[in-house]
N, C-alpha and C positions, 0 to 999 in steps of 0.2 A: 425407490422407483420414481417417486414424485420429483426428486431432485434431478434424476436423469432426464425425465420428460421436460422439465423446465430448461435444462441445459441444452437439450436438442432444440427446443423451441427458440432459445436465444441464438443458437448458431444459424438456424433457418432464417431468423429475423435479420441477421447480419448479411446473409446471402441475398435476402430480399432487398435490402438497402442498396447493395451493389447492383443488382439487376435493374432496379428502378432508375439508376443513373445511366444505364445503357440504352434504355428505350428511346429517348429522343435523338440519339446520335445517328447522323446519316452514314451510309456506306459510300465511300468515295471511289471513283475511278481514278487511280493515281496516274500522273503523267509518265510517259515513257522517258527514261533517262537517255541522254546522248552526250558523248564527250564534247568538251568545249571546242568551238570551231570559229574561224574567221581570219581575215587578213591581218588584223591588228593584235597586239599583245597588251593587256592591261598591266601596268606597272604600279603596284601598291606603294612603292617607296618614292614615287616621283615627287620632287620638290621638298624632300625632307631636310631638316636642319640637323646636322650631325652633333650640334651642341645642345639639342633640345630633347634628349632622351630622358624620360621620367620613369622611375620605378613605381610599379602599381600592383595592387591586389584588389580584385573586385568581388571576391566571394569568401566570406569568413563570418563567424558567428559569435554572439555574445550572450544569447538567451538560452542556449542549449545546456540546461542544468542537469547534473551537478558539475559537468566538466568545465563549463564556462563560469568559473568562480571568480569573476572580475567585473569591474564596471566598464562602461563604454570609454571613459577617460583612460583607464588603465589599458584597455584594448588599443586605443589610438596611440598611446604613448609607446607601447611595445613595438608597433610598426614604425613609428617615427624614428625610434632609436636605431632601427636597422636600415635606415636610409630610404624608407618609402616616402614618395612624394604624393601619391594618390592612394586613397584607402576607400574601399567599399565595404560597408557593413550590411550584409544581406541575410538577416535572420529569416527563419521560416514564417511566412505569413505576417511579417511585421516590418514596418519602415520607420527608421529613426530620423524623421524629418527635422527634428529640433537641432540636428548637427549640420544641416545643409549649408549654413553660412561659413563653415570651416573651410580653409583653403585645401583644395584637393580632395574633399569628401564627396563621394558619389552616393546619393540616396538610392535605395532599391531594396528588393527583398527576394527571397528564394520561394518560388511557388512550387507546391507539391507536397502532399502528405500521403501519397499512394505507396503501397508496400514494394512496388517494383522499381522505385527510384527514378521514375521519369520526371525529373525536376528541371526547373528553369530559373534563371535570374532575370528579373525585370529591372534593368538599370534606368535611372531617371524616372521611376514611377512615383506617383504621389498618393496612390491608394491601393489597397489590397483586393485582389479578385479571389474568391473562395471556391469557385467551381473546380472539382477534380473527381477522379474515379478512385475509390479506395483500392480496387484491384483493376489494373488496366489489362485488357485481354487482346485487343486488336489494333492493327495499324491505323484504322480509321479513327479509333478513340484517341490515339496519340496525335494524329494530325488535327483532330477537332480541338484539342487543348491548345496546340500551337496557333491555330487559326484564331481562336478566341483570345489568347493571351497577347498576341502581337500589338493590338491597339492600346494595351494597358500601360505601356512604358515607352521610352525612347529607343531602347535596344533590348532585344530578346536573345538571351544566351541559352543554348542547349547545354545543360550541366552534365558533368561526368558521364558522357555517353557510354563509356566502357563498363559502367556498373548496371546497365539496364538488365532487369530480370523479366522473366515470363515472355514478353514480346521478343521475337527473334531480332538479332542485331542487323539482319538484312533490311530492316526498316529504314536504315540510314541511306539506302540506295533510292528511297522514294520520298522520305519526309522532307518537306520544304516549308519556307515561310519564316525561318528564324534568321537572326543577323550574325551571330557568332557561335562558334563551337568551342567548348572548354576542353583544354588539354590537362589531364592529370596522369602523366606517365607512371606506369607501374602500380597504379592504384588497385587494379584488379588483374593479376597475372593471367595471361592468355586472352585478355580482352582489352587491348590497349587503345586509348582514345585517339591516338594519331593514326591507327589503322582504320578506325571509323572515319576519320577525316579524309583519308585517301579513298575510301569507299564512296563517300559523298562526292568528292571532287571528280572522281572517274565517271560519275553519272551526270556530270555537268551541273551539280548543285554547288553554287558558289557560297563559301563561308570562310571568313578569316578566323584565326585562332584567338583565344584569350586564355592565358595560363594562370590558374589560381591555386591557392593551397587548400581552400575549403577547411580552414582550421577551426576546430572545436575546442581548442585550448591554446593559450599563449604561454603556458609553462612547460608543456610537453613537446619538445622540438621533434621527437620521433613520431609524433602524431600529426605530421604534415604541416605544422606551423612554419611558414616561410620556406617550404621546400619547392614551391613552384610560384613564379610571379611573371608579370608582363612588363616589358619595357615599351612605353608609348612615346612616340615622337609628337609632341604637342608644344606649341609656342607659349601657351598660357595654362593656368590651372582652372580656367572656366570649364564647368561641367559639359557644356555643349561642345566646346572645342575638343575636349578629351574624348567624348563619345563619337564625335564626327571622325576623328583621326583613327579611332579603333575600327569603325565600320569600313573605312577606306583601306585598312590594312597596314597603316603606318605603325606597326608594332612588331615585336617578336617575343616568343615565350622563352622562359628560362626554367630549367629543372635542376635542382640541387640534390645530389645523392644523400641518402639518410645519414651515413657515417660522417660525411663532411659537414652536414648541417648540425649534427650533434657536437661537433668540435668547437663551435663558436657560440658565445652568448648573443652576439649580434653579427650580422653579415659583414664580412670584410669586402674589399674591393675585388669582386669577382671579375673574370674575363668578360668582355663585352663585344658587341658588334661595333666596329669602328666606323665602317661605311659600307653602303651597298649602292651600286649603280647599275644602270641598264643602258648600254650604248651599242648601237648597231647589232641588236638582238643578242648582245653578250651580257650576261649577269656576272658582276664582279663583287665579291664580298671580301672585306678585310676585317681583321680582328685586333683587339688590344693586346692579345697574347697568342702565341702559336697554338693552333688546334692539333689534336692527334688525328682527327678524321673530319672530312667535309663531304657530305653526300648531296647530290642533286637528284630529287625523286620526282617521278612523273606518273603517267597513266597506270592505274592498277597498283600503285605503290611500288613500282619498279624503280630500282636504282639506275639512273641514267649515266651517272659518272661519279667516281669517288676519288678523293685526294687523301692520301695517307702518307705520312713521312715520320721517321723516327726523330728527326730534328724539329718536327712541327710544321704546320701550314699556317702562314700569316695571311695568305691571300689565295683565293680560288676563283676560277672562271668557268662559265658554261655558256655555250652558244645555243640559244633556243632554236631547235631544229624544226624543219617544215612539218614533221609528223608528230611533234610534241603538242599535247593539248594543254598541259599545265606543267609547271616546274616549281617545286618548293625546295628549300635548303634546310638540311639538318646538320648540326655541328656538334662534335664531342671534343672536350678538352681533356688533357691528361689527368686532371683531378676528378673527372667524371661528370662535370657540369655539361649540360646539353642546351643548345639553342635551337629554336624552331622558327623559321622565317615564313611569312605568308606567301602564297603562291602567285606566280605570274601566270596568267591564263589567256588563251586565245579568245578574241571577241570580234564581232562583225564591225564594231564602231570605235574600239579603243577604250570604251567605258567599262566600269566594273559590271559584270553580269548581275542581273537581278535574281534574288532568291525569293521567288514568289510561287505560292501554291495556286495553280490554275486547274486543278483536278475538278471534274464534274461529279455531281451526285448520281449514283446508280440508283434510280428510283425504284426499280423492281427489287433489288437486293435490300434497299432500305426498308421497303414495305415488308419483305420477308423477315428482316431482322427485328423490326418493331413488333411484328406479330409474334415471332418466336419468343422474344424477351417478355412480352405481355403475358403470353400463355404460361411461361415459367413463373412469372410473378404471381399470377392467379393461383397456380398450383401450390406455391409456397405459402400463400395466404391461407389456402384450404388446409394444408398440413398443420400450420401453426394453430389455426382455429380448432382443428380436430384434437390436437394434443391438449390444448387448454380446456376444451369442452369435455374431454374425457375425464379430467380431474373433477369437474363440477358434477358430472353424472355419477361418479363414484361417491362423492360426498352425499348426493341425494339418496343413493341406494342405502348407505349406512344410516341416514336419517329415517328413512322409511322403516328399516329393520328395528331401529330404536323405538319407533312409535308402536310397532306391533308388540314388542316385548313389554312395554309399559302399559299397553292396553288403551292407548289414545284412540 
C-alpha cells in the first residue's frame, strides 16, 4: 500500500509541475482572421537567379541516441554526398556553434520537450531558451511560446504542424508570429502539413514553407533521411543571405516518396523547378522534366486550375484572378516526387504581409485562469502532503503500540 501511495504522490507531483507552468500565462484575445486583400500581388520569386538554386535541409538530428549512432562529421558527410549545399543541425535544446564556420552550415536548435510535439526550429540562434510546457493544453499557451521564442533567433520555424497532439489543429487559423511553416508530407496520415498551410493562408496568416526531413538516422533511408528538402535561391552561402531568401519565399519544397528514396544510396539528379515568372498577373512555371500534374491552389485549399497530360507538362500558367487571395503551386512528377512553391498573395502595398501577433490580453479571463490554476495547485499540494503525512502518522501509531507492549 505504501508503494501505491508514493506512486500516486509522484503522479500528483508531475501534475503540479505542469499546473505551475500554466499560472503565469496570459489568456489572449486572438486576432480575427481575414483573407489577403489589396491591389497588389506579392511575388516571392521576384529577382531570382535560375542558376543559384541550393539544396538544403534545416532540421535533422545527431544527438538523439541510440538512433543517431554517428558523429557530426559523419552527419555532414552523409548530406554532402547527396548534393546538399546547406545543412542545418537542429538537435533538441542544443546548438552546435563550433561548426558555424563551415560553408553552408546553419546553426540552430529544435525547441520543445512537450509531449504534444508543439516544436519549433530556431535558425540562426546562438543560445538555448528552456521555457516550455510539459503538456500544452490551450491555444494561448501555444501562442505564448511563439511570442517568447521569436526574439531568440533570426528565423522561427513552426515544426511538423501535422503532428500536433492535444491542442486542436484549428489553432493554425489563429496562431501568429512565426516566420516559416515546415512541410513534412505524409508524416501523419489524415493530418498533412500542407493542409495546415492552406488553413493559415486562408486566414491571412502569411508564412512561406521550409521542407525538412527531420532525420533521426543517416543509415535508415526509410526513416525520413533525405525524403524532404528545400531548394533555396541564394547567391551566396552566407547564413544571413540564406535566411533572408528563405523568409522572402525564394525557395520551394521537395518531397521524395519512400520507395524511390530507398532505391538510392545518394540522391540522383531529381526533377527541378527550371524557372518561375510573374508577368501581367500570370504565373508561369517550367520544369527540368515533364510533370504528370500541376495544380494551382488558393483560398481554402481549393484547386483553382490543374494541368495533367499523359505526355507530361513542361510548362504551366495561371492568371491571378480578381477574386484570388493567394495562389500556390503544387507539382507531381511521374516518379512521385512533389514540389511545393510558395504563395503569391494580395497585399495593399506589394510587400510581403507581416506575420505578427497583435492579439490583446483578456485580463478578466487571465485573472480567472490564474486563480483557477492556483487553486488547482494548492489542492494538489494538499493531497500530496496528506498522502505523505498519512505514512508518518501510521509509523507513529506502530511506535506507540510498540512502547505499550514493552512497557515504556
